[in-house]
DOVOGU-420368 format. One line per field, with one value per residue (C-alpha): x negated, y, z negated; residue in one letter; chain; residue number from 1. Coordinates in steps of 0.25 Angstrom, whole numbers, plus 2048, in hexadecimal, padded with zeros to 3 digits. Example, Ala and Ser with C-alpha at 12.3 -4.5 7.8 and 13.67 -1.06 7.14 Angstrom:
east <- 7CF	7C9
north <- 7EE	7FC
up <- 7E1	7E3
aa <- A	S
ch <- A	A
i <- 1	2
This chain:
east <- CAA	CB5	CC3	CD1	CD9	CE8	CEE	CF7	CF3	CE7	CE3	CE3	CDA	CD0	CCF	CCD	CC3	CBB	CBB	CB7	CAB	CA7	CAA	CA7	C9D	C9B	CAA	CAE	CBC	CBF	CCD	CD9	CE7	CF4	CFF	D03	D03	CF6	CEF	CF4	CEF	CE2	CE0	CE4	CDA	CCE	CD2	CCF	CC1	CBF	CBF	CC9	CC6	CC0	CC9	CD7	CDB	CEA	CF4	D02	D0B	D08	D0F	D17	D19	D12	D05	D09	D0F	D01	CFF	D0C	D06	CF8	CEF	CE6	CD9	CD3	CD3	CDD	CDD	CEA	CEB	CF9	D00	D08	D08	CFD	D07	D0E	D00	CFC	CFF	CF3	CEA	CF1	CEE	CE0	CE3	CDE	CE5	CE1	CEC	CEC	CE6	CDA	CCF	CC0	CC1	CCD	CC6	CB9	CC2	CC9	CBC	CB6	CC2	CC0	CB2	CB8	CC3	CB9	CB3	CC1	CC6	CCE	CDA	CDA	CDB	CE6	CEE	CED	CF3	CFE	D02	D01	D0B	D15	D14	D17	D21	D2E	D39	D45	D4F	D5D	D67	D76	D7E	D8C	D94	D9F	DA9	DB7	DC3	DD0	DD1	DC7	DB8	DB3	DA5	DA1	D95	D8B	D8C	D9A	D98	D97	D93	D92	D96	D99	DA6	DA8	D9C	DA1	D9B	DA3	DA0	DA8	DA8	DA8	DB7	DB9	DBB	DB7	DB2	DAC	D9E	D97	D8A	D84	D7E	D71	D73	D78	D6C	D63	D6C	D6F	D66	D61	D60	D70	D74	D6F	D72	D76	D78	D7A	D88	D88	D81	D84	D82	D7C	D89	D91	D8B	D94	D8F	D84	D85	D7C	D82	D7F	D73	D6A	D73	D7B	D89	D8D	D9A	D9C	DA3	DAD	DB0	DAD	DB6	DAA	D9E	D92	D86	D78	D70	D65	D5A	D5F	D61	D53	D54	D62	D5F	D53	D5C	D67	D5C	D57
north <- 864	860	864	860	86B	869	872	870	87D	87A	889	889	87C	882	88F	889	87F	88A	893	887	884	892	894	887	87F	874	870	865	864	856	856	85E	85A	861	85A	854	846	847	84E	843	838	83F	841	832	82D	836	832	824	828	830	83C	846	854	85E	869	86A	876	874	87B	87C	87A	86E	868	85E	866	86E	868	868	85A	855	856	84D	842	841	845	851	853	85D	86C	873	880	883	88A	891	89C	89F	8AE	8B1	8B5	8A8	8A1	8A7	899	893	89D	89B	88C	88D	887	890	893	898	8A1	89E	8A3	89F	8AA	8A8	8B0	8A8	89B	89F	8A3	896	88E	895	892	883	883	889	87E	873	876	873	866	85F	85E	86E	86F	864	86B	878	870	86B	878	87E	873	876	885	883	878	880	87C	875	87F	87C	882	884	877	87D	88A	88C	895	89A	895	89B	899	88E	88B	883	87C	87B	873	87B	86F	872	881	885	893	8A0	8AE	8BC	8C3	8D1	8CF	8C2	8B4	8A8	89A	891	882	877	876	885	88A	899	89B	8A7	8A5	8AE	8B0	8B9	8B4	8B8	8B0	8A4	8A4	8A2	896	88E	884	88B	87E	87D	88C	897	8A6	8AA	8B9	8C2	8BD	8AE	8A1	894	885	87C	874	881	885	87F	887	891	89B	8A7	8B5	8C3	8C9	8BC	8B7	8AA	8A7	89B	893	88E	882	886	892	8A0	8AC	8B5	8B3	8AB	8B2	8AE	8BC	8BE	8BD	8B0	8A9	8A2	89D	898	890	88A	887	881	878	872
up <- 2E9	2F3	2F5	2FC	303	303	30E	319	321	32B	32B	31C	31B	325	31E	310	316	31C	30F	307	310	30F	300	2FA	303	2F8	2F9	302	308	306	30C	311	30F	314	30C	2FE	304	30B	2FE	2F5	2FE	300	2F0	2EE	2F8	2F3	2E5	2E8	2EC	2E0	2E9	2E3	2E9	2DF	2E4	2EC	2F4	2F3	2FC	2F5	301	309	315	30C	300	2F4	2F0	2E2	2E5	2E7	2D8	2D6	2DF	2DA	2CF	2D4	2CC	2D6	2D3	2DB	2E3	2E9	2F6	2F9	300	2F4	2EF	2E5	2DA	2DB	2D8	2CB	2C5	2CC	2C5	2B7	2B9	2BD	2CB	2D6	2E3	2F1	2F8	307	30F	307	305	302	2F5	2F0	2F3	2EC	2E0	2E0	2E1	2D5	2CD	2D2	2CC	2BF	2BF	2C1	2B3	2AD	2A9	2B4	2AB	2AA	2B9	2BA	2AF	2B8	2C4	2BB	2B6	2C4	2CA	2BF	2C2	2D1	2D0	2D3	2C9	2CF	2D3	2CD	2D7	2D3	2D4	2D2	2CF	2C5	2CB	2C8	2CF	2CB	2BC	2BB	2BD	2C8	2C9	2D8	2DC	2E5	2EF	2F1	2F5	304	303	2FA	2FF	2F9	2FB	2F5	2EC	2E6	2E9	2ED	2F2	2FC	2F8	302	301	304	2F6	2F4	2E5	2DE	2D9	2CF	2D6	2E0	2ED	2E8	2DB	2E3	2EC	2DF	2DA	2E6	2ED	2FA	301	300	301	30A	309	317	314	308	306	309	305	30C	30A	315	316	318	325	330	33C	33F	34A	34F	34B	34E	349	348	33D	33C	33A	332	332	324	31E	318	320	31B	31D	321	32B	325	32B	329	328	332	328	323	330	331	322	324	330	329	31D	326	32C	31F
aa <- M	N	A	L	I	V	E	D	E	D	L	S	V	R	R	L	K	K	L	L	A	E	T	V	P	S	L	T	V	A	G	V	T	D	S	I	E	E	T	V	D	W	L	E	K	N	R	K	N	N	A	D	P	D	L	I	F	L	D	I	E	L	S	D	G	Q	S	F	E	I	F	N	R	I	Q	V	T	S	T	I	I	F	T	T	S	Y	D	E	Y	A	L	Q	A	F	K	L	N	S	I	D	Y	L	L	K	P	V	H	R	E	D	L	Q	R	S	M	Q	K	Y	E	N	L	R	A	Q	P	A	A	D	S	L	E	G	I	R	K	L	L	E	G	F	R	K	P	A	V	E	Y	R	Q	R	F	L	V	K	Q	G	Q	K	M	L	S	V	E	V	G	D	I	S	Y	F	F	T	D	D	R	Y	S	F	F	I	T	D	S	G	Q	K	L	L	V	D	Y	T	L	D	E	L	A	E	V	L	D	P	S	R	F	F	R	I	N	R	G	M	M	V	A	H	K	A	V	D	K	I	D	P	Y	F	G	N	R	L	A	L	T	L	R	P	G	H	S	K	E	A	L	V	S	R	E	K	V	S	D	F	K	H	W	M	G	K
ch <- A	A	A	A	A	A	A	A	A	A	A	A	A	A	A	A	A	A	A	A	A	A	A	A	A	A	A	A	A	A	A	A	A	A	A	A	A	A	A	A	A	A	A	A	A	A	A	A	A	A	A	A	A	A	A	A	A	A	A	A	A	A	A	A	A	A	A	A	A	A	A	A	A	A	A	A	A	A	A	A	A	A	A	A	A	A	A	A	A	A	A	A	A	A	A	A	A	A	A	A	A	A	A	A	A	A	A	A	A	A	A	A	A	A	A	A	A	A	A	A	A	A	A	A	A	A	A	A	A	A	A	A	A	A	A	A	A	A	A	A	A	A	A	A	A	A	A	A	A	A	A	A	A	A	A	A	A	A	A	A	A	A	A	A	A	A	A	A	A	A	A	A	A	A	A	A	A	A	A	A	A	A	A	A	A	A	A	A	A	A	A	A	A	A	A	A	A	A	A	A	A	A	A	A	A	A	A	A	A	A	A	A	A	A	A	A	A	A	A	A	A	A	A	A	A	A	A	A	A	A	A	A	A	A	A	A	A	A	A	A	A	A	A	A	A	A	A	A	A	A	A	A	A	A	A	A	A	A
i <- 1	2	3	4	5	6	7	8	9	10	11	12	13	14	15	16	17	18	19	20	21	22	23	24	25	26	27	28	29	30	31	32	33	34	35	36	37	38	39	40	41	42	43	44	45	46	47	48	49	50	51	52	53	54	55	56	57	58	59	60	61	62	63	64	65	66	67	68	69	70	71	72	73	74	75	76	77	78	79	80	81	82	83	84	85	86	87	88	89	90	91	92	93	94	95	96	97	98	99	100	101	102	103	104	105	106	107	108	109	110	111	112	113	114	115	116	117	118	119	120	121	122	123	124	125	126	127	128	129	130	131	132	133	134	135	136	137	138	139	140	141	142	143	144	145	146	147	148	149	150	151	152	153	154	155	156	157	158	159	160	161	162	163	164	165	166	167	168	169	170	171	172	173	174	175	176	177	178	179	180	181	182	183	184	185	186	187	188	189	190	191	192	193	194	195	196	197	198	199	200	201	202	203	204	205	206	207	208	209	210	211	212	213	214	215	216	217	218	219	220	221	222	223	224	225	226	227	228	229	230	231	232	233	234	235	236	237	238	239	240	241	242	243	244	245	246	247	248	249	250	251	252	253	254	255	256	257	258
């Protein structure tokens, strides 16, 4: 019996190898890969020699993306045991689909349980195991999020449709929510900022404090401010100070640098 370890953390690789040697001495680690690309290449080369591994220990988060992409690139016939740092409650789907997992850091008892399950799975037709993987992939692929593209707002006696791309920032004023367009229009919007945070693309808008959410393009200048906060100069200008709250400064800097 041989196995491939797909893992991008050296410490995790060493730990798993040690536990396998102690728990399943008959198992040979045929290879170790640390990325989607390297894993696909490894599987392709070994397949040419009719040397597919019996078992793959597959980390979910790799250096170049989620390992689920491997199944889109090459047909995998080996039995899979996932290794992951995900919370146990988020992993019930693994159990439901008859595909086991090891929660990192891997413990001896968990590995023994997984290997026993592997022995049981070997008695099933290969198609059953692959169907489990397909169901698993469907369960863990996040559906594409559809963010708000426009808002229908009232302007005098008429209704106006405004593209999100034309909005510079949102803010609250006397319990009402407004937005400022690139041209400087101030329009009332029938959403709270909490609701806006759910429907707007977070790559385009950032909530700098409880009362304001800004677009990348609206930030003209950033200055240090009292209390470890940041003061923003916005385009178009705003009548009140636009301050990044202290607890959001680090995330804001990361967002601005994307």
